[in-house]
C-alpha positions as CSV (number, residue, x, y, z in Angstrom):
1,X,110.7,38.0,111.0
2,X,114.3,37.2,110.4
3,X,113.7,37.5,106.7
4,X,112.1,40.9,107.0
5,X,115.0,42.1,109.1
6,X,117.6,41.0,106.6
7,X,115.7,42.5,103.6
8,X,115.4,45.8,105.5
9,X,119.1,45.9,106.3
10,X,120.1,44.8,102.8
11,X,118.0,47.5,101.2
12,X,119.4,50.1,103.6
13,X,123.0,49.2,102.8
14,X,122.3,49.5,99.1
15,X,121.9,53.2,99.6
16,X,124.9,53.7,101.9
17,X,127.2,54.7,99.0
18,X,125.4,58.0,98.8
19,X,126.3,58.8,102.4
20,X,129.8,57.6,102.0
21,X,130.2,59.9,99.0
22,X,129.1,62.8,101.2
23,X,131.7,61.9,103.8
24,X,134.4,61.7,101.1
25,X,133.7,65.3,100.1
26,X,135.4,66.4,103.4
27,X,139.1,66.1,103.9
28,X,141.5,64.9,101.2
29,X,141.8,61.1,101.4
30,X,144.8,60.5,99.2
31,X,147.5,61.4,101.7
32,X,145.9,62.7,104.9
33,X,149.0,64.9,105.1
34,X,150.1,65.9,108.5
35,X,153.1,67.4,110.3
36,X,153.5,70.4,108.1
37,X,152.7,71.5,104.6
38,X,154.0,68.5,102.7
39,X,153.3,65.2,104.4
40,X,153.5,63.1,107.5
41,X,155.7,64.3,110.4
42,X,159.3,63.5,109.9
43,X,160.5,64.1,113.5
44,X,161.2,61.2,115.8
45,X,159.1,62.7,118.7
46,X,156.0,63.5,116.7
47,X,152.7,61.6,116.3
48,X,149.6,62.0,114.2
49,X,146.2,61.2,115.7
50,X,142.8,61.0,114.1
51,X,139.8,63.2,114.7
52,X,136.6,61.5,113.5
53,X,134.9,64.8,112.5
54,X,136.2,68.2,111.5
55,X,136.9,70.4,114.5
56,X,135.6,73.9,115.1
57,X,138.0,75.3,117.8
58,X,138.9,75.4,121.4
59,X,135.9,77.0,123.2
60,X,134.9,74.8,126.1
61,X,131.9,77.1,126.6
62,X,130.1,75.8,123.5
63,X,128.0,72.7,123.5
64,X,130.7,70.0,123.3
65,X,131.3,68.0,120.1
66,X,133.8,65.1,120.1
67,X,136.6,66.5,118.0
68,X,136.7,69.8,119.8
69,X,136.7,68.1,123.1
70,X,139.6,65.9,122.1
71,X,141.7,69.0,121.0
72,X,140.7,70.8,124.2
73,X,142.0,67.9,126.2
74,X,145.4,68.5,124.7
75,X,145.4,72.3,125.1
76,X,143.4,72.9,128.4
77,X,143.1,71.0,131.7
78,X,140.5,70.5,134.3
79,X,140.1,70.0,138.1
80,X,139.0,66.3,137.7
81,X,138.4,63.9,134.8
82,X,137.2,60.4,134.2
83,X,139.9,57.8,134.3
84,X,140.4,54.6,132.3
85,X,138.9,52.7,135.3
86,X,135.6,54.5,134.9
87,X,136.1,56.6,138.1
88,X,136.7,60.2,138.8
89,X,140.4,61.1,139.1
90,X,142.5,64.1,140.1
91,X,144.1,66.5,137.6
92,X,144.5,70.1,138.6
93,X,142.8,69.3,141.9
94,X,145.1,66.8,143.6
95,X,142.4,66.1,146.3
96,X,139.0,67.2,147.5
97,X,136.6,66.6,150.4
98,X,132.9,67.2,151.2
99,X,131.5,68.6,154.4
100,X,129.4,66.3,156.5
101,X,126.2,68.0,155.4
102,X,127.1,67.7,151.8
103,X,126.9,71.4,150.9
104,X,130.6,72.4,150.8
105,X,133.1,70.9,148.4
106,X,136.7,71.9,148.9
107,X,139.3,71.3,146.1
108,X,143.0,71.4,146.9
109,X,144.9,72.5,143.8
110,X,148.4,71.5,142.6
111,X,151.0,74.1,143.4
112,X,153.4,73.1,140.6
113,X,151.3,74.2,137.6
114,X,152.2,77.0,135.2
115,X,150.4,78.3,132.1
116,X,152.3,77.9,128.9
117,X,153.4,81.5,129.0
118,X,155.0,81.0,132.4
119,X,152.2,82.6,134.5
120,X,151.3,80.6,137.6
121,X,148.0,78.7,137.7
122,X,146.0,79.6,140.9
123,X,142.5,79.3,142.3
124,X,141.8,82.7,140.8
125,X,141.8,81.0,137.4
126,X,139.3,78.4,138.6
127,X,137.1,81.1,140.2
128,X,137.1,83.2,137.1
129,X,136.4,80.2,134.8
130,X,133.5,78.8,136.8
131,X,131.9,82.2,136.9
132,X,132.2,82.4,133.2
133,X,130.6,78.9,132.8
134,X,127.7,80.0,135.1
135,X,127.0,83.3,133.3
136,X,124.5,82.9,130.5
137,X,125.7,86.2,129.0
138,X,128.9,84.6,127.9
139,X,127.0,82.2,125.7
140,X,128.0,79.3,127.9
141,X,126.1,76.1,127.1
142,X,126.5,75.0,130.7
143,X,125.1,77.9,132.8
144,X,122.3,75.6,133.9
145,X,124.7,73.1,135.5
146,X,125.1,75.2,138.6
147,X,121.5,75.4,139.9
148,X,122.4,74.1,143.4
149,X,125.4,76.5,143.8
150,X,124.7,79.4,146.2
151,X,124.3,82.6,144.3
152,X,124.2,81.0,140.8
153,X,120.7,82.2,140.2
154,X,121.6,85.8,141.1
155,X,124.3,85.8,138.5
156,X,122.0,84.3,135.9
157,X,119.3,86.9,136.4
158,X,121.8,89.8,136.5
159,X,121.4,90.8,140.1
160,X,125.0,89.7,141.0
161,X,128.3,90.0,139.2
162,X,129.6,86.7,140.5
163,X,128.5,83.5,142.0
164,X,128.7,83.8,145.8
165,X,129.2,80.0,146.2
166,X,132.4,80.0,144.2
167,X,135.3,81.0,146.5
168,X,139.1,81.1,146.4
169,X,140.2,81.4,150.0
170,X,143.9,81.0,149.0
171,X,146.0,80.4,145.9
172,X,145.6,76.7,146.0
173,X,142.1,76.1,147.4
174,X,138.8,76.4,145.5
175,X,135.5,76.0,147.3
176,X,132.0,75.4,146.0
177,X,129.2,76.2,148.4
178,X,125.8,74.7,147.7
179,X,122.3,75.6,148.8
180,X,121.5,71.9,149.1
181,X,123.6,68.7,149.1
182,X,124.7,67.4,145.7
183,X,126.4,64.0,146.0
184,X,127.0,64.0,142.2
185,X,128.8,67.3,141.9
186,X,131.9,65.6,140.4
187,X,129.7,64.2,137.6
188,X,128.6,67.7,136.7
189,X,132.3,68.9,136.5
190,X,133.2,66.0,134.2
191,X,130.3,65.7,131.8
192,X,131.4,67.4,129.8
193,X,134.8,68.4,131.3
194,X,134.8,72.0,132.5
195,X,138.3,73.1,131.3
196,X,140.0,75.9,133.1
197,X,140.7,79.2,131.3
198,X,143.6,81.7,132.0
199,X,142.1,84.7,133.8
200,X,145.1,86.9,132.9
201,X,144.3,86.4,129.2
202,X,140.6,85.6,128.8
203,X,139.7,88.0,131.6
204,X,140.8,90.8,129.2
205,X,138.1,89.8,126.6
206,X,134.5,91.0,126.6
207,X,132.3,88.7,128.7
208,X,129.3,89.2,126.4
209,X,129.3,86.4,123.8
210,X,132.7,85.1,125.1
211,X,131.9,81.5,123.9
212,X,132.3,82.6,120.3
213,X,135.3,84.9,120.7
214,X,137.9,84.5,118.0
215,X,140.5,83.8,120.7
216,X,139.2,80.3,120.9
217,X,139.9,79.6,117.3
218,X,143.6,80.2,117.9
219,X,144.3,80.3,121.7
220,X,147.7,81.8,122.7
221,X,148.0,80.3,126.1
222,X,147.2,76.8,127.4
223,X,147.5,74.5,130.4
224,X,147.5,71.1,128.9
225,X,150.5,69.0,127.9
226,X,150.4,70.0,124.2
227,X,149.3,73.5,123.2
228,X,147.9,74.9,120.0
229,X,150.4,76.1,117.4
230,X,148.5,76.6,114.1
231,X,145.8,75.3,111.8
232,X,147.8,73.6,109.1
233,X,144.5,73.2,107.2
234,X,140.9,73.4,108.3
235,X,141.1,69.7,109.1
236,X,144.6,69.6,110.5
237,X,146.0,71.2,113.7
238,X,149.6,71.3,115.1
239,X,150.3,71.1,118.8
240,X,153.6,71.6,120.5
241,X,154.8,70.4,123.9
242,X,153.9,72.9,126.6
243,X,157.3,74.3,127.7
244,X,155.9,74.9,131.2
245,X,154.2,71.6,131.7
246,X,154.5,70.1,135.2
247,X,155.9,66.7,134.0
248,X,158.4,65.7,131.5
249,X,156.8,65.1,128.1
250,X,157.7,62.3,125.7
251,X,156.8,64.2,122.4
252,X,157.7,67.4,120.7
253,X,154.6,67.7,118.6
254,X,151.2,66.2,118.1
255,X,149.2,66.6,114.8
256,X,145.5,66.1,114.8
257,X,144.0,65.1,111.5
258,X,140.4,64.8,110.5
259,X,139.9,61.7,108.4
260,X,137.0,59.3,108.2
261,X,137.3,56.0,110.0
262,X,137.8,54.1,106.7
263,X,140.7,56.3,105.8
264,X,142.1,56.2,109.3
265,X,142.2,52.4,109.2
266,X,144.1,52.5,105.9
267,X,146.5,55.0,107.2
268,X,147.2,52.9,110.2
269,X,148.3,50.2,107.8
270,X,150.6,52.5,105.9
271,X,152.0,54.1,109.0
272,X,150.7,57.6,108.2
273,X,148.7,57.8,111.5
274,X,149.5,56.6,115.0
275,X,146.0,56.7,116.7
276,X,142.5,56.2,115.3
277,X,139.0,55.5,116.5
278,X,138.0,52.1,115.0
279,X,134.6,51.4,113.5
280,X,133.3,48.0,114.6
281,X,133.2,46.6,111.1
282,X,137.0,47.2,110.8
283,X,137.9,45.3,114.0
284,X,139.0,42.1,112.2
285,X,141.0,44.1,109.6
286,X,142.8,46.1,112.3
287,X,143.5,43.0,114.4
288,X,145.3,41.6,111.4
289,X,147.6,44.6,110.8
290,X,151.3,44.3,111.7
291,X,152.6,46.9,114.0
292,X,149.1,48.0,115.2
293,X,147.4,47.3,118.5
294,X,143.6,47.2,118.9
295,X,142.3,48.6,122.2
296,X,138.8,47.6,123.4
297,X,136.6,48.4,126.4
298,X,132.9,48.2,127.3
299,X,131.4,51.6,126.5
300,X,130.1,53.9,129.2
301,X,128.1,56.0,126.7
302,X,125.4,55.6,124.2
303,X,124.8,56.1,120.5
304,X,121.4,57.9,120.3
305,X,119.0,59.9,118.2
306,X,117.8,63.3,119.4
307,X,114.8,65.4,118.4
308,X,113.9,69.0,119.0
309,X,110.9,68.2,121.2
310,X,110.1,71.9,121.3
311,X,109.7,72.0,117.5
312,X,106.5,69.9,117.9
313,X,107.0,67.3,115.1
314,X,107.9,64.4,117.5
315,X,106.5,65.9,120.6
316,X,103.9,63.2,121.2
317,X,105.5,60.4,123.3
318,X,103.5,57.8,121.3
319,X,105.4,58.8,118.2
320,X,108.7,58.5,120.0
321,X,107.8,55.1,121.3
322,X,106.8,54.1,117.8
323,X,110.2,55.1,116.5
324,X,111.8,52.9,119.1
325,X,109.7,49.9,118.2
326,X,110.3,50.5,114.5
327,X,114.1,50.1,114.8
328,X,115.7,46.7,115.1
329,X,118.3,47.6,117.6
330,X,119.5,44.1,118.2
331,X,120.1,43.7,114.5
332,X,122.1,46.9,114.5
333,X,124.4,45.6,117.1
334,X,124.9,42.3,115.3
335,X,125.1,43.6,111.7
336,X,126.6,47.1,112.1
337,X,128.8,46.6,115.2
338,X,129.6,42.9,114.6
339,X,128.4,42.3,118.2
340,X,130.7,45.0,119.6
341,X,127.9,46.5,121.8
342,X,124.6,46.0,123.6
343,X,121.1,47.3,123.6
344,X,119.7,49.2,126.6
345,X,116.3,50.8,127.2
346,X,117.2,54.0,129.0
347,X,120.0,56.5,128.9
348,X,121.7,55.5,132.2
349,X,122.8,51.9,132.2
350,X,124.8,51.6,135.4
351,X,125.6,51.1,138.2
352,X,123.4,48.0,138.7
353,X,121.5,49.4,141.7
354,X,120.2,52.2,139.4
355,X,118.7,49.8,136.9
356,X,115.1,48.8,137.8
357,X,113.8,45.4,136.4
358,X,110.5,46.6,135.1
359,X,111.5,48.9,132.3
360,X,109.7,48.6,129.0
361,X,111.9,46.8,126.4
362,X,111.5,48.3,123.0
363,X,112.0,45.2,120.9
364,X,111.7,45.2,117.2
365,X,107.9,45.4,116.6
366,X,106.9,47.3,113.4
367,X,103.2,46.4,113.9
368,X,103.3,48.0,117.3
369,X,105.0,51.0,115.8
370,X,102.2,51.4,113.2
371,X,99.6,51.1,115.9
372,X,101.1,53.8,118.0
373,X,101.5,56.1,115.0
374,X,97.9,55.6,114.1
375,X,96.8,56.5,117.7
376,X,98.9,59.6,117.5
377,X,97.4,60.7,114.2
378,X,100.7,60.6,112.4
379,X,100.7,61.9,108.8
380,X,103.0,59.6,106.8
381,X,103.7,62.5,104.4
382,X,105.5,64.4,107.1
383,X,109.2,64.6,106.3
384,X,111.6,63.5,109.0
385,X,115.3,64.3,108.5
386,X,117.9,62.0,110.0
387,X,120.9,64.4,110.4
388,X,124.5,63.1,110.6
389,X,128.0,64.4,110.1
390,X,129.4,61.6,107.9
391,X,132.7,59.9,108.4
392,X,132.2,57.2,111.0
393,X,131.2,54.1,109.1
394,X,129.2,52.4,111.9
395,X,127.2,55.6,112.4
396,X,126.7,56.1,108.7
397,X,125.5,52.6,108.3
398,X,123.2,52.8,111.4
399,X,121.5,55.9,110.1
400,X,120.9,54.4,106.6
401,X,119.3,51.3,108.2
402,X,117.2,53.3,110.6
403,X,115.9,55.5,107.8
404,X,114.8,52.3,105.9
405,X,113.1,50.8,108.9
406,X,111.2,54.0,109.7
407,X,110.0,54.2,106.2
408,X,108.6,50.6,106.6
409,X,106.2,51.8,109.3
410,X,105.1,55.0,107.5
411,X,107.6,57.6,108.6
412,X,109.0,59.5,105.7
413,X,112.6,59.4,106.9
414,X,115.6,60.6,104.8
415,X,119.2,60.8,105.8
416,X,120.6,64.4,105.7
417,X,124.4,64.8,105.8
418,X,125.8,67.9,107.4
419,X,129.1,69.5,108.1
420,X,129.7,69.8,111.9
421,X,129.3,73.6,111.8
422,X,126.0,73.3,110.0
423,X,124.6,70.8,112.5
424,X,125.7,73.0,115.4
425,X,123.7,75.8,113.8
426,X,120.7,73.6,113.3
427,X,120.8,72.7,117.0
428,X,121.0,76.4,118.0
429,X,118.1,77.2,115.7
430,X,116.1,74.2,117.0
431,X,115.8,73.0,113.4
432,X,116.4,69.3,113.5
433,X,114.3,66.2,113.5
434,X,116.5,63.2,114.4
435,X,120.3,63.8,114.8
436,X,122.7,61.1,115.8
437,X,125.3,61.6,118.5
438,X,127.4,59.4,120.7
439,X,128.5,60.5,124.2
440,X,128.2,60.0,127.9
441,X,129.6,58.4,131.0
442,X,126.4,56.7,132.2
443,X,127.8,54.0,134.4
444,X,129.3,55.7,137.4
445,X,126.3,57.5,138.9
446,X,122.7,57.8,137.6
447,X,122.9,61.6,138.2
448,X,124.7,61.6,134.9
449,X,121.3,61.9,133.2
450,X,120.8,65.4,134.8
451,X,122.8,67.3,132.2
452,X,120.8,65.8,129.4
453,X,117.3,65.7,130.8
454,X,116.7,68.5,133.3
455,X,114.8,71.7,132.4
456,X,117.7,73.9,133.6
457,X,119.9,72.4,130.9
458,X,117.5,73.2,128.0
459,X,119.6,75.4,125.7
460,X,122.7,73.6,127.0
461,X,123.5,69.9,127.1
462,X,119.8,69.1,127.0
463,X,119.7,69.5,123.2
464,X,116.3,67.7,123.0
465,X,114.7,70.5,125.1
466,X,112.9,67.8,127.1
467,X,111.4,69.3,130.3
468,X,109.4,67.3,132.8
469,X,108.8,68.8,136.2
470,X,108.2,65.4,137.9
471,X,111.5,64.1,136.6
472,X,113.3,67.3,137.6
473,X,112.0,66.9,141.2
474,X,113.2,63.3,141.3
475,X,116.6,64.1,139.9
476,X,117.0,66.9,142.5
477,X,116.1,64.5,145.3
478,X,118.5,61.9,143.9
479,X,121.5,64.2,144.4
480,X,120.4,65.6,147.7
481,X,120.7,62.4,149.7
482,X,123.6,60.0,150.4
483,X,121.2,57.2,151.6
484,X,121.7,54.4,149.0
485,X,118.3,52.7,149.5
486,X,116.6,56.1,149.1
487,X,118.6,56.9,145.9
488,X,117.7,53.5,144.5
489,X,114.0,54.2,145.0
490,X,114.3,57.7,143.5
491,X,116.1,56.6,140.4
492,X,113.8,53.7,139.8
493,X,111.0,56.2,139.4
494,X,113.2,58.5,137.3
495,X,114.3,55.7,135.0
496,X,110.7,54.7,134.5
497,X,109.7,58.2,133.3
498,X,112.7,58.3,130.9
499,X,111.9,54.9,129.6
500,X,108.3,55.7,128.9
501,X,108.7,59.3,127.6
502,X,111.6,58.5,125.3
503,X,113.1,62.0,125.4
504,X,116.3,60.5,123.8
505,X,116.2,57.5,121.4
506,X,119.0,55.2,122.7
507,X,120.0,52.9,119.9
508,X,122.8,51.0,121.6
509,X,125.9,51.1,123.8
510,X,128.9,50.6,121.5
511,X,132.1,49.2,122.8
512,X,135.0,51.7,122.7
513,X,137.4,50.7,120.0
514,X,140.7,52.4,119.2
515,X,144.0,51.4,117.5
516,X,147.5,52.7,117.9
517,X,150.7,52.1,116.0
518,X,153.3,50.2,118.0
519,X,155.4,53.4,117.5
520,X,153.1,55.2,120.0
521,X,153.8,54.1,123.5
522,X,152.1,54.9,126.8
523,X,148.6,55.1,125.3
524,X,145.9,53.9,127.7
525,X,142.3,53.5,126.5
526,X,139.7,55.6,128.2
527,X,136.2,54.0,127.8
528,X,134.8,57.5,127.0
529,X,135.6,58.1,123.3
530,X,135.7,61.9,123.8
531,X,138.4,61.4,126.5
532,X,140.7,59.5,124.2
533,X,143.6,61.9,124.8
534,X,143.2,61.9,128.6
535,X,146.8,60.6,129.2
536,X,148.6,62.3,126.3
537,X,151.2,63.6,128.8
538,X,152.4,60.0,129.2
539,X,152.7,59.3,125.5
540,X,156.1,58.5,124.0
541,X,157.4,57.0,120.7
542,X,159.5,53.9,120.5
543,X,163.0,54.2,119.2
């Protein structure tokens, strides 16, 4: 079997150059120019940071993609966020408490925060923003997140103008009233982060279709430490220190630059870039660079494949199980990640009490895959696209290997490169077969699966459109009780369903790897890759 594995991987890698060529057709790779029209930033208080895909803009209402989220983390801010310790920490909300019956969450807001135009930040901004998120008419991808909030359904069906359960009793207090307890509410506010919008600016825009409003391409007001200034190119964005930020900042400007991981590693070596996500195959090279520090943490998220279950092509669970058996995930971790990761058999992989012992392990078994495909009546002529936005070498290599291994069991799989905007359009049109994505904070609370797998989130974060009423009921029970033993029993059942139904094809849990130049000081690695800029307000440059 080892020989078969190695031949499969070798054959797949032989075709990887085609995907690499597609990635290279994106941003210019000769200079990666940043910091103005003609080259790297010359100022002493400026840094250049990598985005691993081309960004679209700053609309937090749209389904999150990594580079947009990273830029939004510089420009906007949120009530709470995930910290480097894998916990929930304060940001605009300095504290919060929950009522004894679990139905009232009260957030106490900072009183020293101003928008970048000098207007005060108040609870009215939070009230406005959360109503915008909860309103499907805005195009919000996250309207389904608020199902337990009192009055959210009335706003969604048009019988109310606002969510009754969102309340701002004074300028620095925001209250969320629930119809039923939700012990995992913080998780819903963090995955993805619900950034706060300026009511005095965005409130003047039409609510209908707000998510796609041109304002979010070039926002004029922000709340984060570094606010948008201009698109230098489609791949390069300039941010300036927020003059009204609540703390003293150590930088004048930050430039984000889209370059592939290969190019970013080279630019770390030449000093053209100060931060980069690191592909696992480049770890040894990065560790050998002078003036560069490698940061490593166990990943809280997953790298996974997603299918449009509602399109029908892969709707049969036996086909999805076959795909899992066809992929040598252990070999992917060893060969692609150089051991920088692990294999898990369901989306949530922590905490330990939420992981039952009797889950099916999808080990590499191509014969079992062929058997399941035959049972399901699979037609080997059916084309299956493996969609990817190229540019991250470990993901590019993974998709090429997966395509070859699926072909070995009779699935006509072909890698299809896309631009980020094209892939977003395919998701919206429900026109995708197997797209690759990395995301998640699946180690703090098992309720983190709710956003990806509940029926209410179809059309939002549940891009697979998986809907299982039994699972929905269990997940609702799981957030409605604080009894640990009861939650453990509930999530054992939920995990079993997810494990057997395979609504998402979890390939592996990659370690979080990043590198910084020694010039950039104060950087602290967040295990969540999309939260890499979470402490940008603390960054400085060495003299």
